[in-house]
N, C-alpha and C positions, 0 to 999 in steps of 0.2 A: 504494500500500500504506500503511495507517495505521501510524504509529509506535507501538511498544509503550509503554504507560504504565508508568513506573517505580513501584516501591512507595512511594518518598518522595513522588511526585506524588499518590498516593492519600491519604497522610497530610496533605499540605498542603491539599488540597481539603476533606477532612473536618474538619480543624482550624479552617478559616476559619468554620465554622458556629458555633463557640463562642468564637473568638478575634478574629474580624473582622480589622481592620487591624493587630492586634498579632502577626500572623505576616508576616514580611517576606522577600521574595526580592530586595530591592534590593541591587545589587552593593556599594555603599558600606557598607551595614549589615553585609553578609556579610563584607566585608573587615575591619571592626572586630572581628569575632569569629573571625578566622582564626588567631590565636595570642595569647599573653600577652607578658610582658616577658622573652622568652627568645630563643635563637638557632635554634629549630626552624624548619623551612621552613613558611611559612604555607599553610594549606589552607582554602579557603572552604567553609562549610557550604552545603547546598542551600537552607536557610531558617533564619531566626532567629525564635524564638518568645519573646515577652515575656509571661511568665505573672504572674498577680496573686493566685492562691489555690492552696491545696492541691488543690481540686477540679479546677482546670485542669491542674495537673501530673499528677494521676491519669488524667484523660481522655486527655491527650496520650501518656503512657507506655503506656497500654492500646492506643492506636492504633499506636504505634511497635512495640510487642511483637507485635501481630497481623501487621504487615507486615514485621517484621524490619529496621526502620530504625534506624540508630545515633543515639544521643542523647548530646551532650556538654554537661554543665552548665557555666554561665558566670556569674561573679559580677561582680567589678570588673576582671578581666583582668590582675591584677598578679602572677600566678604566674610562677615562675622555672624550672620544670622541664617545660614543655610540657603541663601538665594540661588547658588549655582548647583546645588545638589539635584541631579535629575531623578527625583524620587519615583517617577513612573517610567524610567529608562527612556527609550526613544532616542532623539538626536540632541547632542550637546552642540550648540551653535557658537563656535569660537570666532569672535570678532577681532581678535588681537592683531590680525594682519592688516586691518583697515586703519592705517596710520598716516594717511595723507593730511597735510595742512593745506587746504585747498585755496584759501584766500585770506589775506590780512589787509585791513584798511586802517592806515594810521590816522587818516582824516576823521573817519567815523568811529575809530577805536573799537573795532569788532573784528571777528575772524570766523571762518567757516572751516570745520575740521571733521574728520571721520572719527568714529567712536573708540577706536583702539589707541588713539593718541593719549599719552600720559601728561600730567601737569608738568613734569620735568622736561619732557620733549618740547612741549609748547613754549615754555618760558625760555628755554635755550634758543629757540627759533626767534622769539620776540625781543630778546635782550637788546640787540643792536638797533631796534626801532624805538626804544624808550618806553615800551609797553610791557605789561605783565598780566597774567591771569592769577587772581589772588586766592581762589578757593583751594585750601590746603588740608586734606584729610590726614596727611602724614604718611600714608602708605604709597607704594608704587602702583596705585590703581589706575585704571583707564578712566578717561573722562566720560565715556559711555556708561561705565559702571557707576560713576558719581551721579550722572543724570538719573539712572534707574533707581538708585537708592535715596535720592534727594540729599546728597552728602553735604557736609560743611567742613568744619575743622578749625584750625587755630586762628585764621584771619577773619572768621565770620563776624566777630564782634564789631569790626569796622566795615568790612566789605560785603557782608551778607553771605548767604549760602549759595549753593549751585542754583537754586530757584531764582534768586535775584540776578544771576549772571548769565542766564540762558535767554536768548532773544527769540529763537525759533528752532525747529527740528524738522528733519526728514524722517518719516516713520513708515516701516513696512507693517501693514496690518496682518491679522491672522490668516487671511485668505490670499495674501500676496499683493494686495493693492498698496500703492505708495502714495502717501499724503505729505503735504508740507504745512507746518503750523507756524504761527507768529509772523514776524517781519523784521526788517532792519531798523525800523523806527523806534525811538525811545519810549513811545507810548502808542496805544491803539485802543479803540473802543468799538469793536465790531465782532459779533458772533461769540460763540463759546470759546473759552480760553483752553484750547486743546493742548497747548504747550505745557501748561501747568498740570493738566490732567495726566499727561504722559510722564512728566517728571515725578519720580517716586512710585511709579506703578510697577517697578521691579520686573519688567519684561512680561507682565501678565496681560497687557493690552496691545502691545506692538513692540517691534524691534527698531531701535533708533539707529539710523545709518549715517546721518549728518547732524551736526550741531553748530548753531550760530551763537557765539559767545560774546558777551560784553567784556571789553578789556579796560585796563586802568593804566594811567601813567606811572612809571617808576618814580617813587618819591625822591625829592631832592636830598633828604637826609633820613637815615635810619639808625636807631640806637636800640640795643638790647639791655636788659637789666635783670638782676637776680636779687631776691630778698628772702631771708629765712625767718621763721617764727618759732618761739618756744612751744607753741601749742596751735592746734588746728583752728580754734575759735578766732584768734587774732588774725590768722591767715584768711579765713573766709570773710570775716567782717571787713577786712581791708578791701577785698574785691567788691563787696556790696557798696562800700563808701566810694570807691573809685568810679563805679558805674553810676551811682545816684548823683554824684557831683558833675557828671558829664565830661570827665577827662577822656579825650578821643584816642584811647589806646588802640593799637592795631592787633595786639595779642596779649592775653593775660591767662596764663595756664597755671593750674595748681597741681602739685605732686605731694602726696602725703609722705610720711617718713619711710613707709615700707617701699613705696615706689622710688623715692629718691635714693634709697640704699641700693636698689636694683640698678638704677641708672648710673650711680657712682661706680659700681662694679663693672657694668656692661660697657659703658661709654668712656670710662677712665676720666671722669670729671674730677677736677682738682679744686681744692679750697672750698669744698662744700661739706657741711655736716649732715648727719642723718636727722633732719628736722623738716617739718612741713615747709614747703618752698613755693614761691611764685616765680615763674619766668614771664618776662614782659617784653614787648617790643613797641617802639614808637615810630611813627612815620610823619613826615611833613618837611617844613623848612628847618634850617639849622636852629633858628631861634625857637620855633614851635616845638621841636623835639626836646630841646633843653627845658622849656617851660613844662611840658608834659612830664618829663622825668622828675623834675623838682617837685611838682605837685604830688606825684605818686610817692616820692620819697617822704614827703611831709606826712601824708596819710598813713603810710605803713609804719613810720616811726611812732606815730601816735598810738598805733595798734600793737606796739611791741616788736615791730620788725627789727631784725638784726643785720647789720652790715650791708645796707643797700648799695649795690655796685652796678654801675652801668658803663657800657662801652660802645663806641661807634665803629670800631674796626671790624671788617668782614670776617676775619678768622675767628674772633671770639664769638660773634653772632652765629656763624655757621656751626661751631662746635656745640653751642647751647641748643640750637634747634635740631641739629642732628640727634642729639641725646633725647630731646623731647619726642621726635618722630620715631625713635627706636624704643620708646617706653614700653610698648606692648611686647616686643622681643626681649627687652630687659626683664620684664615681669616673668615671661615664660622661662627664661634662662635661670631665674633665681630659684626655681624649684625643678630639679631634673625630672625628666619623664612626665612632664605635665602638659596639659592643654588648658586654654582659658575659656571660661564662660563670662562674657562681657555684658555688663549692664550699661544702659544708655539713657538713664533718666535725665530729663530736662525740666526745670521748675522756674516759676517767676523769680526774678533776682531777689526779691524781698524774702523769699522762702528758702533761699540757698543754704543758709546755716542750718535750718531745721532738717533739710533733706540730707545734707552731707554728714552732719554730726549724728543724725539718726542712723544713717547707713553704717557709720563706724561702730555704733553700739550693736547693730545687728551682726556685723562681722565679728566683733569680739565674742558674742554669744555663740556664734557658729563654730568657732575654733578653726576656721579655714584661713589660709593665707590669701589675702586679697589686696594687692596694691591698688591705690586709688589715684586717678588722674582726671583732670577735667578742663574743658574749654569754659571756664567758669564765668567769663565775662558775659556769656549769654545763658547762664544757668544750667549748663550741660556738664555732667560728669560721668565717668566710667569707673566701675570696679572690675578688675580682672580677677575673677574667682578661679584660683588655680586648682586643677583637678588631676590627681594621679591617674594616668591612663590605665593602670593595672588594678584600680579599685573601683568597681562598678557602684558601690554605695556612695563614693565621694561625689559622683555626678548627681545623684539624687539630692544630696545635701546642698550642692551648689545651686541646683534649680530651686530648692526651697528658700535659700538665701536670696536668690534673684527675685523671687515672688514677693518677699518681704520688702525689699528695696523699692521695687516698682509700686507696690501697694501704697507705700508711704508717699512716693512721688505723685501718684494720682490723687491721693487725699489732699496734697498741698496745691492742687490745681495744675499739676504738671502733665507730662506725657511719658509713655513707656519707652519711646525712641526719639531722641533728638536729632540723630543723624545716620544711624546704621541701617534704618529701614526695619521692615517687619520680617520678611522671609518666613521661616518656620519658627525661629526662636522667640518672636514677640507676638505671634498670631493669637495666643490665648488671651492676651491683654486688650485686644482691639475692642471687643464688646464692652468690657469694663470701662474703657475710656470714651467710646463714642455712642454706645447704646445700640440695641438691636435694630431700630429703624434706620439709623445711619448706615449700619452694616448691610441692611437689605438694599439700600440705594446703591452702595458700592458693588454688591453682587449683581444688581441689574445692569450696571454699566459693563461689568465683566462679561455677562452673558450676551449682551447685545453686540459687543465688539469681538468677542471670541466665543461664538455659540457652541463650538465643539470642544471648548476647554483645552486646546492644545498648547497654549502659551504659558510656560512655566507653571504647570499645575501644582497644586498643593502649597503655594506660597500666598502670603497675606491672610487668606481665609483658612480656618482649621480643617475644613472638609469641602 
Protein backbone atom coordinates (compact mmCIF):
# COMPACT_ATOMS: atom_id res chain seq x y z
CA UNK A 1 0.00 0.00 0.00
CA UNK A 2 1.40 3.43 -0.95
CA UNK A 3 1.90 5.82 1.97
CA UNK A 4 -0.30 8.90 1.85
CA UNK A 5 1.56 12.06 0.86
CA UNK A 6 1.27 14.74 3.54
CA UNK A 7 0.23 18.30 2.59
CA UNK A 8 3.64 19.60 3.70
CA UNK A 9 5.32 17.20 1.27
CA UNK A 10 3.33 18.73 -1.58
CA UNK A 11 4.53 22.18 -0.46
CA UNK A 12 8.16 21.07 -0.21
CA UNK A 13 8.09 19.46 -3.65
CA UNK A 14 6.41 22.46 -5.29
CA UNK A 15 8.65 24.99 -3.52
CA UNK A 16 11.81 23.33 -4.80
CA UNK A 17 10.85 24.54 -8.28
CA UNK A 18 11.56 28.18 -7.35
CA UNK A 19 13.78 27.77 -4.25
CA UNK A 20 16.07 24.94 -5.28
CA UNK A 21 18.54 24.09 -2.50
CA UNK A 22 17.20 26.93 -0.32
CA UNK A 23 14.56 24.62 1.08
CA UNK A 24 16.16 22.23 3.54
CA UNK A 25 14.96 19.12 5.31
CA UNK A 26 18.37 18.54 6.89
CA UNK A 27 17.98 17.54 10.55
CA UNK A 28 20.70 19.89 11.79
CA UNK A 29 19.17 22.88 9.99
CA UNK A 30 15.72 21.99 11.26
CA UNK A 31 17.10 21.69 14.78
CA UNK A 32 18.56 25.21 14.55
CA UNK A 33 15.05 26.46 13.83
CA UNK A 34 13.31 24.44 16.55
CA UNK A 35 13.17 27.31 19.08
CA UNK A 36 14.70 30.64 20.08
CA UNK A 37 16.42 31.72 23.31
CA UNK A 38 13.67 30.49 25.59
CA UNK A 39 12.67 27.47 27.64
CA UNK A 40 9.94 26.14 25.36
CA UNK A 41 10.22 22.53 24.22
CA UNK A 42 12.00 22.46 20.83
CA UNK A 43 9.90 21.36 17.84
CA UNK A 44 11.56 20.67 14.50
CA UNK A 45 9.81 22.08 11.43
CA UNK A 46 9.31 19.72 8.51
CA UNK A 47 11.47 22.02 6.38
CA UNK A 48 13.33 25.31 6.57
CA UNK A 49 12.96 27.77 3.70
CA UNK A 50 15.55 30.51 3.13
CA UNK A 51 13.74 33.20 1.15
CA UNK A 52 15.45 36.11 -0.62
CA UNK A 53 12.58 38.21 -2.03
CA UNK A 54 9.00 39.29 -1.52
CA UNK A 55 8.02 37.25 -4.56
CA UNK A 56 9.37 34.06 -2.98
CA UNK A 57 7.54 34.74 0.29
CA UNK A 58 4.34 35.37 -1.66
CA UNK A 59 4.67 32.15 -3.68
CA UNK A 60 5.46 30.10 -0.61
CA UNK A 61 2.55 31.47 1.47
CA UNK A 62 0.14 30.90 -1.41
CA UNK A 63 1.29 27.27 -1.53
CA UNK A 64 1.01 26.82 2.23
CA UNK A 65 -2.41 28.48 2.26
CA UNK A 66 -3.63 26.14 -0.47
CA UNK A 67 -2.48 23.05 1.42
CA UNK A 68 -3.16 24.27 4.99
CA UNK A 69 0.50 24.01 6.04
CA UNK A 70 1.70 26.03 9.07
CA UNK A 71 4.36 28.72 8.54
CA UNK A 72 6.53 30.09 11.35
CA UNK A 73 8.62 33.18 10.47
CA UNK A 74 12.24 33.10 11.71
CA UNK A 75 14.80 35.91 11.88
CA UNK A 76 17.84 35.69 14.14
CA UNK A 77 16.27 33.28 16.63
CA UNK A 78 16.83 35.59 19.62
CA UNK A 79 13.22 35.76 20.82
CA UNK A 80 12.52 35.03 24.48
CA UNK A 81 8.84 34.01 24.40
CA UNK A 82 8.71 31.05 22.02
CA UNK A 83 7.78 33.14 18.97
CA UNK A 84 9.88 31.10 16.53
CA UNK A 85 9.09 27.61 17.86
CA UNK A 86 7.14 25.84 15.08
CA UNK A 87 4.84 24.06 17.49
CA UNK A 88 2.78 22.51 14.67
CA UNK A 89 5.84 21.75 12.52
CA UNK A 90 5.30 22.74 8.88
CA UNK A 91 7.60 25.37 7.36
CA UNK A 92 10.11 27.56 9.20
CA UNK A 93 10.33 30.68 7.02
CA UNK A 94 13.85 32.07 7.47
CA UNK A 95 14.06 35.74 6.41
CA UNK A 96 17.66 36.29 7.54
CA UNK A 97 18.96 36.50 3.94
CA UNK A 98 16.72 39.46 3.11
CA UNK A 99 19.33 42.01 4.15
CA UNK A 100 19.12 44.78 1.54
CA UNK A 101 19.13 48.43 2.57
CA UNK A 102 17.06 49.59 -0.38
CA UNK A 103 16.91 53.36 0.06
CA UNK A 104 18.11 56.07 2.46
CA UNK A 105 16.88 59.66 2.28
CA UNK A 106 18.99 62.16 4.21
CA UNK A 107 16.55 64.95 3.39
CA UNK A 108 13.50 63.08 4.70
CA UNK A 109 15.42 61.18 7.38
CA UNK A 110 13.96 57.80 6.51
CA UNK A 111 15.03 54.53 4.91
CA UNK A 112 13.57 51.40 3.32
CA UNK A 113 15.04 48.04 4.32
CA UNK A 114 14.36 44.31 4.14
CA UNK A 115 13.46 42.47 7.37
CA UNK A 116 16.75 40.58 7.80
CA UNK A 117 18.75 43.78 8.36
CA UNK A 118 20.00 44.19 11.94
CA UNK A 119 20.29 47.43 13.86
CA UNK A 120 24.09 47.16 13.78
CA UNK A 121 24.18 46.71 10.00
CA UNK A 122 21.84 49.64 9.45
CA UNK A 123 23.74 52.01 11.73
CA UNK A 124 27.07 51.07 10.16
CA UNK A 125 25.54 51.98 6.79
CA UNK A 126 24.07 55.26 8.07
CA UNK A 127 27.03 56.54 10.08
CA UNK A 128 28.68 58.56 7.27
CA UNK A 129 25.36 60.25 6.52
CA UNK A 130 24.97 61.68 10.02
CA UNK A 131 21.91 59.54 10.76
CA UNK A 132 21.11 56.63 13.05
CA UNK A 133 18.31 54.26 13.95
CA UNK A 134 17.84 54.45 17.73
CA UNK A 135 15.72 51.43 18.71
CA UNK A 136 18.16 49.21 20.60
CA UNK A 137 16.90 45.96 22.19
CA UNK A 138 20.48 44.97 22.98
CA UNK A 139 20.59 41.69 21.07
CA UNK A 140 21.69 40.98 17.48
CA UNK A 141 18.09 40.60 16.38
CA UNK A 142 16.72 41.48 12.96
CA UNK A 143 14.62 44.59 12.50
CA UNK A 144 11.88 42.39 11.04
CA UNK A 145 11.82 40.51 14.35
CA UNK A 146 11.71 43.81 16.20
CA UNK A 147 8.65 44.83 14.18
CA UNK A 148 7.00 41.47 14.81
CA UNK A 149 7.40 41.70 18.59
CA UNK A 150 6.95 45.49 18.96
CA UNK A 151 10.44 45.74 20.46
CA UNK A 152 12.00 48.69 22.22
CA UNK A 153 15.12 48.73 24.41
CA UNK A 154 17.60 51.07 26.03
CA UNK A 155 16.88 54.21 23.93
CA UNK A 156 13.09 54.03 24.14
CA UNK A 157 12.88 56.54 26.99
CA UNK A 158 13.95 59.28 24.55
CA UNK A 159 13.32 58.00 21.02
CA UNK A 160 10.33 55.71 21.48
CA UNK A 161 9.83 52.05 20.60
CA UNK A 162 9.81 50.40 17.18
CA UNK A 163 6.14 51.40 16.90
CA UNK A 164 7.04 55.10 16.86
CA UNK A 165 9.87 54.59 14.37
CA UNK A 166 8.12 52.58 11.64
CA UNK A 167 6.41 54.64 8.93
CA UNK A 168 5.16 51.86 6.69
CA UNK A 169 5.44 48.18 5.77
CA UNK A 170 5.22 45.77 2.89
CA UNK A 171 3.39 42.66 4.12
CA UNK A 172 2.62 39.31 2.53
CA UNK A 173 -0.75 38.05 3.72
CA UNK A 174 -1.61 34.43 4.55
CA UNK A 175 -2.88 33.69 1.02
CA UNK A 176 0.13 35.28 -0.71
CA UNK A 177 -1.35 38.73 -1.45
CA UNK A 178 1.09 41.63 -0.97
CA UNK A 179 -0.05 44.88 0.62
CA UNK A 180 1.67 48.15 1.51
CA UNK A 181 0.78 50.08 4.65
CA UNK A 182 1.54 53.60 5.85
CA UNK A 183 3.41 56.26 3.88
CA UNK A 184 6.53 58.43 3.95
CA UNK A 185 4.70 61.40 5.43
CA UNK A 186 5.16 62.26 9.09
CA UNK A 187 1.43 62.08 9.67
CA UNK A 188 -1.66 60.73 7.91
CA UNK A 189 -5.36 60.52 8.72
CA UNK A 190 -6.92 58.05 6.34
CA UNK A 191 -8.23 54.53 6.75
CA UNK A 192 -7.39 51.92 9.36
CA UNK A 193 -3.84 52.02 10.71
CA UNK A 194 -2.68 48.72 9.25
CA UNK A 195 0.95 49.48 10.05
CA UNK A 196 0.28 49.50 13.78
CA UNK A 197 -1.93 46.41 13.44
CA UNK A 198 0.94 44.41 11.94
CA UNK A 199 3.54 45.73 14.40
CA UNK A 200 3.50 43.39 17.38
CA UNK A 201 1.38 40.73 15.63
CA UNK A 202 4.29 38.26 15.84
CA UNK A 203 3.87 36.85 12.35
CA UNK A 204 0.29 35.77 13.04
CA UNK A 205 -1.36 38.18 10.58
CA UNK A 206 1.21 38.47 7.78
CA UNK A 207 4.91 38.32 6.97
CA UNK A 208 6.77 41.64 6.79
CA UNK A 209 9.07 41.89 3.74
CA UNK A 210 9.95 45.60 3.66
CA UNK A 211 10.11 48.24 6.40
CA UNK A 212 10.13 52.04 6.08
CA UNK A 213 11.91 53.47 9.15
CA UNK A 214 12.13 56.94 10.64
CA UNK A 215 15.75 57.96 11.25
CA UNK A 216 17.32 60.48 13.61
CA UNK A 217 20.33 62.77 13.44
CA UNK A 218 23.43 61.64 15.31
CA UNK A 219 23.62 63.95 18.35
CA UNK A 220 26.37 66.55 18.55
CA UNK A 221 27.52 65.25 21.93
CA UNK A 222 27.02 62.03 23.89
CA UNK A 223 28.03 61.20 27.44
CA UNK A 224 27.62 58.08 29.58
CA UNK A 225 27.46 57.89 33.36
CA UNK A 226 27.43 55.30 36.14
CA UNK A 227 26.18 55.71 39.70
CA UNK A 228 25.81 53.09 42.42
CA UNK A 229 23.58 52.95 45.50
CA UNK A 230 23.76 51.28 48.90
CA UNK A 231 20.21 49.93 48.41
CA UNK A 232 17.60 49.38 45.72
CA UNK A 233 15.10 51.91 47.04
CA UNK A 234 17.43 54.85 46.50
CA UNK A 235 18.29 53.54 43.04
CA UNK A 236 14.65 53.21 41.98
CA UNK A 237 13.52 56.48 43.52
CA UNK A 238 16.32 58.27 41.65
CA UNK A 239 14.86 57.00 38.38
CA UNK A 240 11.38 58.18 39.30
CA UNK A 241 12.70 61.63 40.25
CA UNK A 242 14.72 61.99 37.04
CA UNK A 243 11.70 61.14 34.90
CA UNK A 244 9.20 63.24 36.84
CA UNK A 245 11.51 66.27 36.66
CA UNK A 246 11.70 65.90 32.88
CA UNK A 247 15.45 65.44 32.46
CA UNK A 248 15.71 64.28 28.80
CA UNK A 249 17.97 61.27 29.35
CA UNK A 250 18.57 59.03 26.34
CA UNK A 251 19.06 55.87 28.41
CA UNK A 252 18.62 55.04 32.07
CA UNK A 253 19.20 51.38 32.91
CA UNK A 254 19.03 49.69 36.31
CA UNK A 255 21.00 46.60 37.34
CA UNK A 256 20.56 45.08 40.78
CA UNK A 257 23.52 43.72 42.74
CA UNK A 258 23.01 40.18 41.40
CA UNK A 259 23.06 41.39 37.80
CA UNK A 260 25.99 43.78 38.27
CA UNK A 261 28.02 40.97 39.87
CA UNK A 262 27.35 38.86 36.78
CA UNK A 263 28.31 41.77 34.48
CA UNK A 264 31.52 42.48 36.41
CA UNK A 265 32.58 38.86 35.94
CA UNK A 266 31.39 38.47 32.33
CA UNK A 267 32.38 41.85 30.86
CA UNK A 268 35.43 42.53 33.05
CA UNK A 269 34.05 45.81 34.37
CA UNK A 270 36.49 47.68 36.56
CA UNK A 271 35.95 50.11 39.43
CA UNK A 272 32.41 48.92 40.14
CA UNK A 273 31.19 47.37 43.36
CA UNK A 274 28.47 44.76 43.78
CA UNK A 275 25.72 47.30 44.45
CA UNK A 276 22.51 48.39 42.73
CA UNK A 277 23.65 50.45 39.74
CA UNK A 278 22.33 52.90 37.16
CA UNK A 279 23.84 53.20 33.69
CA UNK A 280 22.86 56.46 31.94
CA UNK A 281 23.45 58.19 28.63
CA UNK A 282 22.82 61.80 27.60
CA UNK A 283 22.42 63.15 24.04
CA UNK A 284 22.39 66.75 22.79
CA UNK A 285 24.70 69.71 22.50
CA UNK A 286 27.88 69.89 24.58
CA UNK A 287 26.21 72.32 26.97
CA UNK A 288 22.97 70.34 27.06
CA UNK A 289 24.70 67.07 27.85
CA UNK A 290 26.66 68.70 30.65
CA UNK A 291 23.48 70.21 32.09
CA UNK A 292 21.66 66.87 31.96
CA UNK A 293 24.52 65.03 33.67
CA UNK A 294 24.80 67.65 36.42
CA UNK A 295 21.04 67.54 37.04
CA UNK A 296 21.06 63.74 37.36
CA UNK A 297 24.14 63.84 39.56
CA UNK A 298 22.37 66.20 41.97
CA UNK A 299 19.25 63.99 42.05
CA UNK A 300 21.16 60.75 42.62
CA UNK A 301 23.36 62.29 45.29
CA UNK A 302 20.26 63.37 47.20
CA UNK A 303 19.03 59.77 46.98
CA UNK A 304 22.26 58.35 48.38
CA UNK A 305 24.07 57.69 45.11
CA UNK A 306 27.78 56.91 45.35
CA UNK A 307 30.57 58.06 43.05
CA UNK A 308 28.62 59.49 40.11
CA UNK A 309 31.07 59.25 37.18
CA UNK A 310 30.48 60.39 33.62
CA UNK A 311 32.60 60.33 30.50
CA UNK A 312 32.23 61.44 26.88
CA UNK A 313 34.95 59.29 25.29
CA UNK A 314 33.64 56.59 22.99
CA UNK A 315 35.78 53.78 24.41
CA UNK A 316 34.31 54.17 27.90
CA UNK A 317 30.77 54.44 26.54
CA UNK A 318 31.17 51.40 24.32
CA UNK A 319 32.49 49.28 27.18
CA UNK A 320 29.59 50.31 29.42
CA UNK A 321 26.86 49.60 26.87
CA UNK A 322 28.47 46.41 25.62
CA UNK A 323 28.30 45.18 29.21
CA UNK A 324 24.64 46.21 29.43
CA UNK A 325 23.77 44.53 26.15
CA UNK A 326 25.48 41.36 27.32
CA UNK A 327 23.58 41.36 30.62
CA UNK A 328 21.38 38.42 29.61
CA UNK A 329 24.40 36.31 28.65
CA UNK A 330 26.20 37.42 31.82
CA UNK A 331 23.19 36.25 33.85
CA UNK A 332 23.12 32.87 32.09
CA UNK A 333 26.89 32.45 32.56
CA UNK A 334 26.61 33.18 36.28
CA UNK A 335 24.92 29.83 36.85
CA UNK A 336 26.35 26.94 34.80
CA UNK A 337 23.95 24.70 32.85
CA UNK A 338 21.10 27.17 33.15
CA UNK A 339 18.53 28.77 30.88
CA UNK A 340 16.55 31.89 31.65
CA UNK A 341 12.84 32.51 32.11
CA UNK A 342 12.53 36.26 31.58
CA UNK A 343 9.84 38.50 32.96
CA UNK A 344 8.96 41.69 31.07
CA UNK A 345 6.67 43.68 33.34
CA UNK A 346 6.17 47.38 32.59
CA UNK A 347 4.32 49.70 35.01
CA UNK A 348 3.50 53.40 35.24
CA UNK A 349 6.62 55.23 36.41
CA UNK A 350 4.96 56.23 39.70
CA UNK A 351 4.49 52.53 40.58
CA UNK A 352 8.00 51.42 39.65
CA UNK A 353 9.27 51.17 43.23
CA UNK A 354 6.29 49.03 44.27
CA UNK A 355 6.78 46.71 41.29
CA UNK A 356 10.56 46.36 41.55
CA UNK A 357 10.85 46.05 45.31
CA UNK A 358 7.87 43.68 45.38
CA UNK A 359 9.51 41.51 42.72
CA UNK A 360 12.66 41.39 44.85
CA UNK A 361 10.62 40.12 47.80
CA UNK A 362 9.08 37.41 45.61
CA UNK A 363 12.55 36.40 44.41
CA UNK A 364 13.85 36.14 47.96
CA UNK A 365 10.97 33.87 48.98
CA UNK A 366 11.43 31.66 45.90
CA UNK A 367 15.05 30.85 46.67
CA UNK A 368 15.88 31.12 42.94
CA UNK A 369 18.74 33.10 41.46
CA UNK A 370 17.23 35.99 39.50
CA UNK A 371 19.38 38.86 38.20
CA UNK A 372 17.23 41.96 37.64
CA UNK A 373 17.77 44.55 34.92
CA UNK A 374 15.51 47.14 33.42
CA UNK A 375 14.86 49.97 30.97
CA UNK A 376 13.47 51.73 33.99
CA UNK A 377 13.01 55.15 32.42
CA UNK A 378 9.82 53.84 30.88
CA UNK A 379 8.84 51.59 33.79
CA UNK A 380 10.06 48.34 32.19
CA UNK A 381 12.19 45.74 33.98
CA UNK A 382 13.23 42.12 33.54
CA UNK A 383 14.11 39.38 35.97
CA UNK A 384 16.13 36.56 34.45
CA UNK A 385 14.96 33.55 36.46
CA UNK A 386 17.80 31.04 36.16
CA UNK A 387 16.72 27.44 35.74
CA UNK A 388 18.95 24.36 35.96
CA UNK A 389 18.31 22.51 32.70
CA UNK A 390 18.63 19.15 34.49
CA UNK A 391 16.00 19.97 37.14
CA UNK A 392 12.41 19.80 35.79
CA UNK A 393 11.00 21.04 39.11
CA UNK A 394 13.07 24.23 38.83
CA UNK A 395 11.17 25.26 35.70
CA UNK A 396 7.83 24.90 37.51
CA UNK A 397 9.15 27.08 40.35
CA UNK A 398 10.37 29.65 37.84
CA UNK A 399 6.95 29.90 36.17
CA UNK A 400 5.30 30.23 39.58
CA UNK A 401 7.61 33.15 40.37
CA UNK A 402 6.95 34.67 36.95
CA UNK A 403 3.19 34.58 37.62
CA UNK A 404 3.64 36.37 40.94
CA UNK A 405 5.71 39.15 39.40
CA UNK A 406 3.27 39.61 36.52
CA UNK A 407 0.23 39.58 38.84
CA UNK A 408 1.73 42.40 40.88
CA UNK A 409 2.55 44.37 37.73
CA UNK A 410 -1.02 44.04 36.45
CA UNK A 411 -2.43 45.05 39.83
CA UNK A 412 -0.30 48.21 39.65
CA UNK A 413 -1.80 49.18 36.30
CA UNK A 414 1.00 47.66 34.23
CA UNK A 415 1.39 45.11 31.44
CA UNK A 416 2.72 41.56 31.30
CA UNK A 417 5.02 42.41 28.39
CA UNK A 418 6.63 45.77 27.78
CA UNK A 419 8.78 44.75 24.81
CA UNK A 420 9.32 41.00 24.39
CA UNK A 421 5.87 40.28 22.99
CA UNK A 422 3.52 37.44 23.89
CA UNK A 423 4.49 34.33 21.94
CA UNK A 424 3.71 31.33 24.13
CA UNK A 425 5.38 32.57 27.29
CA UNK A 426 2.94 35.41 28.04
CA UNK A 427 -0.24 34.06 26.39
CA UNK A 428 -1.84 33.04 29.69
CA UNK A 429 -1.76 36.65 30.92
CA UNK A 430 -3.56 38.28 27.98
CA UNK A 431 -7.10 37.68 29.21
CA UNK A 432 -6.14 38.88 32.71
CA UNK A 433 -4.82 42.09 31.20
CA UNK A 434 -7.35 42.82 28.45
CA UNK A 435 -10.48 40.85 29.31
CA UNK A 436 -12.40 38.25 27.25
CA UNK A 437 -14.18 40.72 24.97
CA UNK A 438 -10.95 42.36 23.81
CA UNK A 439 -9.46 38.93 23.22
CA UNK A 440 -12.51 37.98 21.15
CA UNK A 441 -11.94 41.02 18.92
CA UNK A 442 -8.26 40.06 18.51
CA UNK A 443 -9.27 36.52 17.54
CA UNK A 444 -11.79 37.83 14.99
CA UNK A 445 -9.04 39.86 13.30
CA UNK A 446 -6.80 36.79 13.21
CA UNK A 447 -9.59 34.62 11.76
CA UNK A 448 -10.41 37.20 9.08
CA UNK A 449 -6.84 37.71 7.87
CA UNK A 450 -5.71 34.10 8.31
CA UNK A 451 -8.86 31.94 8.04
CA UNK A 452 -6.92 28.68 7.80
CA UNK A 453 -4.76 29.55 10.80
CA UNK A 454 -1.45 28.82 9.06
CA UNK A 455 0.54 31.87 10.25
CA UNK A 456 2.59 31.16 13.37
CA UNK A 457 -0.15 29.07 15.00
CA UNK A 458 -0.21 28.72 18.78
CA UNK A 459 1.22 32.19 19.45
CA UNK A 460 -0.45 35.07 21.32
CA UNK A 461 -3.61 33.01 22.00
CA UNK A 462 -3.47 29.97 24.26
CA UNK A 463 -5.43 27.79 21.82
